[in-house]
C-alpha positions in Angstrom: -2.8 -5.1 -21.1 -5.0 -8.2 -21.0 -8.5 -8.4 -19.6 -8.6 -12.2 -19.3 -10.1 -14.3 -16.6 -11.4 -17.8 -16.1 -14.8 -18.4 -14.6 -14.4 -16.5 -11.3 -16.5 -18.8 -9.3 -14.7 -22.0 -10.4 -11.4 -20.3 -9.9 -12.2 -19.2 -6.4 -13.0 -22.7 -5.4 -10.2 -24.5 -7.2 -8.0 -24.6 -4.1 -10.9 -25.7 -1.9 -11.6 -28.7 -4.1 -7.9 -29.7 -4.2 -7.7 -29.7 -0.4 -8.8 -33.1 1.0 -9.6 -31.7 4.4 -12.5 -29.7 2.9 -13.5 -31.7 -0.1 -16.4 -33.1 1.7 -18.0 -29.8 2.3 -17.1 -28.4 -1.1 -20.6 -28.7 -2.6 -22.2 -26.9 0.3 -19.7 -24.0 0.1 -20.1 -23.8 -3.7 -23.9 -23.5 -3.4 -23.6 -20.9 -0.7 -21.1 -18.8 -2.6 -23.3 -18.9 -5.7 -26.3 -17.8 -3.7 -24.3 -14.9 -2.3 -23.2 -13.8 -5.7 -19.5 -13.9 -4.7 -20.0 -11.9 -1.5 -17.8 -14.5 0.2 -14.1 -15.2 -0.3 -11.4 -17.6 0.9 -7.9 -16.9 2.2 -5.8 -18.9 -0.2 -2.8 -18.5 2.1 -4.3 -20.5 5.0 -4.3 -24.2 5.3 -7.9 -24.0 6.7 -10.4 -22.1 4.6 -12.7 -19.9 6.6 -15.8 -18.2 5.2 -15.5 -14.4 5.2 -18.5 -12.2 4.9 -18.0 -9.3 2.5 -20.5 -6.5 2.2 -20.9 -2.8 1.3 -20.3 -1.0 4.6 -21.0 2.6 3.4 -21.7 4.4 0.1 -20.3 7.9 -0.5 -22.5 9.4 -3.2 -20.3 12.6 -3.5 -17.4 10.4 -4.6 -19.4 7.7 -6.4 -17.6 5.1 -4.4 -18.4 2.1 -2.2 -16.7 1.1 1.0 -16.5 -2.6 1.7 -16.0 -4.6 4.8 -14.5 -8.0 5.1 -15.6 -9.5 8.5 -13.7 -12.7 9.3 -14.3 -12.6 13.0 -10.7 -12.0 13.8 -10.2 -8.8 11.9 -12.4 -6.2 10.1 -10.8 -5.0 6.8 -12.1 -1.9 5.1 -11.5 -1.1 1.5 -12.9 1.4 -1.0 -13.8 0.8 -4.7 -13.3 4.2 -6.2 -15.7 3.8 -9.1 -19.2 2.5 -9.3 -18.6 0.9 -12.8 -19.1 -2.9 -12.8 -17.8 -3.5 -16.3 -14.9 -5.9 -16.7 -11.6 -4.1 -16.3 -8.2 -4.7 -14.7 -8.0 -3.9 -10.9 -5.4 -1.7 -9.3 -5.1 -2.2 -5.6 -3.5 0.8 -3.7 -1.6 0.1 -0.5 -1.6 3.0 1.9 1.4 4.7 3.4 2.9 4.9 6.9 0.3 7.1 8.8 -3.3 6.2 9.8 -5.1 8.1 7.1 -8.7 7.2 6.6 -10.3 6.0 3.3 -12.5 9.1 3.1 -12.5 12.5 4.8 -15.6 14.6 5.5 -14.3 18.2 5.2 -15.5 21.1 7.2 -17.5 22.3 4.2 -19.4 18.9 4.3 -17.8 17.8 1.1 -16.0 14.4 0.8 -12.5 13.6 -0.4 -10.2 10.6 -0.4 -7.8 10.4 2.5 -5.3 7.7 1.5 -4.7 8.9 -2.1 -4.4 12.2 -4.0 -7.7 13.7 -5.1 -7.2 13.3 -8.8 -9.6 13.4 -11.7 -10.3 9.7 -11.1 -13.1 9.5 -13.7 -10.6 10.2 -16.4 -7.7 8.2 -14.9 -9.9 5.1 -14.3 -11.4 4.9 -17.8 -9.7 1.6 -18.3 -9.2 0.4 -14.6 -10.9 -0.2 -11.4 -9.2 1.2 -8.3 -9.4 -0.3 -4.8 -7.9 1.5 -1.8 -6.9 -0.7 1.2 -7.9 0.8 4.6 -5.5 1.1 7.5 -6.1 -1.2 10.4 -8.3 0.2 13.2 -8.9 3.5 11.4 -12.5 4.5 10.7 -13.6 4.4 7.1 -14.8 8.1 7.1 -13.3 10.6 9.4 -14.2 14.3 9.8 -11.5 16.8 9.1 -11.2 18.0 12.7 -10.1 14.4 13.7 -7.0 14.6 11.5 -3.6 16.0 12.1 -1.8 18.3 9.7 -0.8 15.2 7.6 -4.4 14.0 7.3 -3.8 11.2 9.7 -6.5 10.0 12.1 -5.7 11.0 15.8 -7.6 10.5 19.0 -6.5 13.8 20.7 -6.7 16.9 18.5 -4.2 18.5 20.9 -1.5 15.9 20.0 -0.4 15.6 16.4 0.7 12.0 16.8 -2.0 10.5 19.0 -2.6 7.6 16.7 -5.0 4.8 17.9 -3.1 2.4 20.0 -4.5 -0.7 18.3 -3.4 0.8 15.0 0.2 1.1 16.2 0.2 -2.5 17.4 -1.0 -3.8 14.1 1.2 -1.5 12.0 3.6 -4.1 10.7 4.4 -5.6 7.3 3.0 -9.1 7.6 -0.4 -7.8 8.8 -0.7 -5.5 5.8 0.2 -8.3 3.4 -2.3 -10.6 5.0 -5.1 -8.0 4.9 -4.4 -7.2 1.2 -4.3 -10.9 0.2 -7.8 -11.3 1.7 -9.0 -8.4 -0.5 -7.4 -10.1 -3.5 -9.3 -13.3 -2.7 -12.6 -11.3 -2.8 -11.6 -9.3 -6.0 -10.8 -12.3 -8.1 -14.3 -13.7 -7.5 -15.9 -10.6 -8.9 -17.3 -10.5 -12.5 -16.0 -7.0 -12.9 -12.3 -8.0 -12.1 -9.7 -8.6 -14.8 -6.1 -8.8 -14.1 -4.9 -7.6 -10.7 -2.1 -5.2 -10.0 -0.7 -3.8 -6.7 0.7 -0.3 -6.2 1.7 1.8 -3.2 3.5 4.9 -2.0 6.4 5.0 0.5 5.6 2.3 3.2 2.7 1.1 1.0 5.1 0.5 -1.9 7.0 -2.0 0.3 3.7 -3.7 1.0 2.8 -3.7 -2.7 6.2 -5.3 -3.6 5.9 -8.0 -0.9 2.4 -8.9 -1.9 3.3 -9.1 -5.6 6.3 -11.3 -4.8 4.2 -13.8 -2.9 0.8 -13.7 -4.6 0.6 -15.3 -8.1 -2.7 -13.6 -8.9 -0.9 -10.2 -9.0 0.4 -9.6 -12.5 2.5 -6.5 -12.0 3.5 -4.1 -9.4 4.2 -0.3 -9.0 6.2 1.3 -6.2 6.3 5.0 -5.6 9.0 6.7 -3.3 10.2 3.4 -2.1 13.3 2.8 0.0 14.5 -0.7 -1.3 16.9 -0.9 1.7 14.2 -0.7 4.3 13.7 2.2 6.7 16.3 2.7 9.4 19.1 3.2 6.9 17.5 6.5 5.8 18.3 8.1 9.2 22.0 7.4 8.7 22.0 8.6 5.1 20.0 11.8 6.0 22.4 12.7 8.8 25.4 12.2 6.6 23.9 14.3 3.7 23.2 17.1 6.1 26.9 17.1 7.0 27.9 17.1 3.4 25.6 20.0 2.6 27.1 22.0 5.6 23.8 22.0 7.5 25.3 20.3 10.5 28.9 19.4 11.4 30.5 16.0 10.8 30.7 15.6 14.6 26.9 16.2 15.0 26.2 13.9 12.0 28.2 11.1 13.6 26.5 11.6 16.9 23.1 11.2 15.3 24.3 8.1 13.4 25.6 6.5 16.5 22.2 7.1 18.1 20.6 5.3 15.1 23.0 2.3 15.6 22.1 2.1 19.3 18.3 2.2 18.5 18.7 -0.4 15.8 20.6 -2.6 18.3 17.7 -2.4 20.7 15.2 -3.1 18.0 17.0 -6.3 16.8 17.4 -7.5 20.3 13.6 -7.4 20.7 12.2 -7.3 17.1 8.7 -8.6 18.0 8.1 -6.2 20.9 4.8 -4.5 20.5 5.3 -1.7 23.1 5.2 1.6 21.3 8.1 4.0 21.6 7.1 7.4 20.3 5.2 6.6 16.9 6.4 2.9 16.3 6.9 -0.3 18.1 10.0 -2.4 17.6 7.8 -4.8 15.6 6.9 -2.0 13.2 10.4 -0.7 12.8 12.0 -4.1 12.3 9.4 -5.3 9.8 9.6 -2.2 7.6 13.4 -2.0 7.9 13.8 -5.3 6.2 15.1 -4.6 2.7 12.8 -5.3 -0.3 15.7 -4.9 -2.7 15.9 -8.7 -3.5 12.1 -9.0 -3.9 12.3 -6.1 -6.4 15.2 -7.3 -8.4 14.2 -11.0 -8.6 10.5 -10.3 -9.2 9.2 -12.7 -11.8 6.7 -10.1 -13.1 6.9 -6.5 -14.4 8.0 -3.8 -11.9 7.5 0.0 -12.2 9.4 2.4 -9.9 8.7 6.1 -9.6 10.5 8.5 -7.2 11.5 12.1 -6.8 15.1 13.0 -7.3 15.1 15.3 -4.2 13.8 12.6 -1.9 16.4 11.2 0.4 14.1 8.2 1.3 14.1 6.8 -2.2 17.5 7.9 -3.4 18.7 4.3 -3.8 16.2 4.0 -6.6 18.9 5.6 -8.8 20.8 2.3 -8.5 18.0 0.0 -9.3 18.7 0.0 -13.1 22.2 -1.2 -12.3 20.7 -4.2 -10.3 18.1 -5.0 -12.9 20.7 -5.0 -15.6 23.1 -7.2 -13.5 20.3 -9.7 -12.9 19.3 -9.8 -16.7 15.8 -8.6 -15.8 14.1 -6.8 -18.7 10.5 -6.2 -17.6 11.0 -3.1 -15.5 10.7 0.7 -15.7 12.3 3.2 -13.4 11.1 6.8 -13.7 12.9 9.6 -11.8 10.9 12.8 -11.4 13.4 15.6 -11.4 13.4 18.2 -8.6 10.6 16.5 -6.8 10.3 15.4 -3.1 8.7 12.4 -1.5 5.1 13.3 -2.5 6.1 14.6 -6.0 5.9 18.3 -5.2 8.6 20.4 -6.8 11.5 21.6 -4.6 12.5 25.2 -5.4 16.1 26.3 -5.7 16.0 27.6 -2.1 15.1 24.1 -0.8 11.5 25.0 0.0 8.7 22.6 -1.3 6.2 24.3 -3.7 3.0 22.6 -2.9 1.2 24.5 -5.7 3.5 22.6 -8.1 2.3 19.0 -7.3 2.6 16.1 -9.6 1.3 13.0 -7.8 -1.6 12.6 -10.2 0.8 12.8 -13.1 2.8 10.0 -11.5 -0.4 7.8 -11.2 -1.3 8.5 -14.8 2.1 7.5 -16.1 1.9 4.3 -14.1 -1.5 3.4 -15.5 -0.3 4.2 -19.1 2.5 1.7 -18.5 0.1 -1.0 -17.3 -2.0 -0.5 -20.5 1.2 -1.3 -22.5 1.8 -4.7 -20.8 
């Protein structure tokens, strides 16, 4: 694991100076950025560079974390730096999953906990790293527990478990998450406390982490937990067929369900950019997250770490990733199956019930960080 970096200020402005359209205003921007002590960043993916104000939005003393806000006039991006330490260390950026969980939850006992990640012993885990959590679009940074459903997702109507904010549903698609995280990376690489940058995510967030790593040269390695490399909609087919094989439903019922998936997918592909929400997702959401990430994973020109539970139907294709890596002569990979565990790394008992008292998500994160230290 390297903690190497150039001068952050000069690196952050290298692209600006190379761009003839903005060369004339380079000196002014440089002076402004130096005065703001890097509380400004630039979107390296845009042809036009726009100033973005970044500031501490809220401090959570109970968790010793700061919530930042990037305000670029078109979108407000919240993210949380889990530790208050500002010594130079590698930075791990956590991409959230598929529900609108907040960064921080205020519990009924007035204590605070994290909403998008497990509540691990972060002081111990982050001895050698900084951790940043990317906030979900249009979800408040801090939400009281009575505004969450039974999956800790933010809802607008406590009587309806899936009453997610409408603007969240409209902006819940792959390209938006990638764009938002890239802006955070632009900010991070300007900070004196930031060494090498890594992305990691769980479930839907794993796909986002993979896509960012495939496109952003500043990301040095990537971790993906409980990922479905084939996308999303295929899981409904595999799940129905597995239920028939296990005798839980008949073959006829399985085929009926599968045919319904085919019909739904046909309608999605006919209108893949439609933002009208059907149930929990728009066609735009379903189409974007049903695009396979398999090629990105296998052809990644940087180290890849995959972790999954062997009792998780969603990520069952991960069993085959070593075959694909070997076929492509890729060597900088690690695939870790966690036996008898489900999607969130809780143990599944012999009777099929999930034992939430036997929960290993923090162990999975610890193993991933140990792998990063060996790079």
